[in-house]
C-alpha positions in Angstrom: 96.3 107.6 177.7 99.5 106.9 175.6 102.9 107.0 177.4 106.0 107.1 175.3 107.9 104.3 176.7 111.7 103.9 176.5 112.8 101.2 174.2 113.9 99.0 177.1 110.2 99.4 178.7 108.8 97.5 175.8 108.6 93.7 175.5 111.4 91.9 173.8 113.8 94.9 173.6 117.1 94.5 175.5 119.9 96.7 175.7 121.6 95.3 172.5 118.7 95.9 170.2 117.8 99.4 172.0 121.3 100.6 171.2 121.0 99.3 167.8 117.6 101.2 167.4 119.4 104.3 168.6 122.0 104.1 166.1 119.4 104.3 163.2 117.4 107.3 164.9 115.0 105.4 167.0 115.1 106.3 170.4 111.7 105.9 172.0 108.3 103.9 171.5 107.0 106.7 169.1 109.9 106.5 167.0 109.4 102.7 166.8 105.5 103.2 165.9 106.4 105.6 163.2 108.9 103.3 161.8 107.0 100.3 162.2 108.4 96.7 162.6 109.3 96.3 159.0 110.8 99.8 158.8 113.0 99.4 161.9 114.2 96.1 160.5 115.0 97.8 157.4 116.9 100.5 159.0 119.0 98.2 161.0 119.8 95.7 158.1 121.0 98.7 156.2 123.2 99.9 159.1 124.8 96.4 159.5 124.6 94.8 156.1 127.1 92.3 156.9 125.6 90.8 159.5 122.7 88.1 159.5 119.9 89.5 161.5 117.4 86.8 163.1 114.0 87.6 162.2 112.7 86.6 165.8 115.5 88.8 167.6 114.6 92.1 165.2 111.6 92.0 163.0 109.2 90.1 165.3 110.7 91.4 168.5 109.9 94.8 167.0 106.2 93.7 166.1 105.8 92.3 169.7 107.2 95.3 171.2 104.4 97.4 169.4 101.4 94.8 170.3 102.9 94.2 174.0 103.5 90.6 172.9 106.0 88.0 173.4 107.8 87.8 169.9 106.8 84.3 169.6 103.1 85.0 170.4 102.5 87.3 167.5 101.0 84.3 165.5 102.3 82.4 162.1 100.0 84.6 159.8 101.2 87.6 161.3 104.7 86.4 161.1 104.6 85.2 157.3 103.0 88.9 156.4 105.9 90.6 158.2 108.7 88.4 156.3 106.9 89.0 153.2 107.4 92.4 153.5 111.0 92.7 154.0 111.5 90.1 151.3 
């Protein structure tokens, strides 16, 4: 059974990242799943255009949160696919 977790219940999502996700309209696991890792990264990048967003702290963290893995365990091939999608 699917349980819609709060963001900080997910792997890799700490308080700061959760706050940033909230500011772009992502408030729960369900919202993050709808946006996807790439979509969530894009929304945050648009909201904070002058900041450098480390892919490991955002893009990979979101993917790990969605797959219940530490961001560093998502695998090189998947990381390359994700990076290619954000350009």
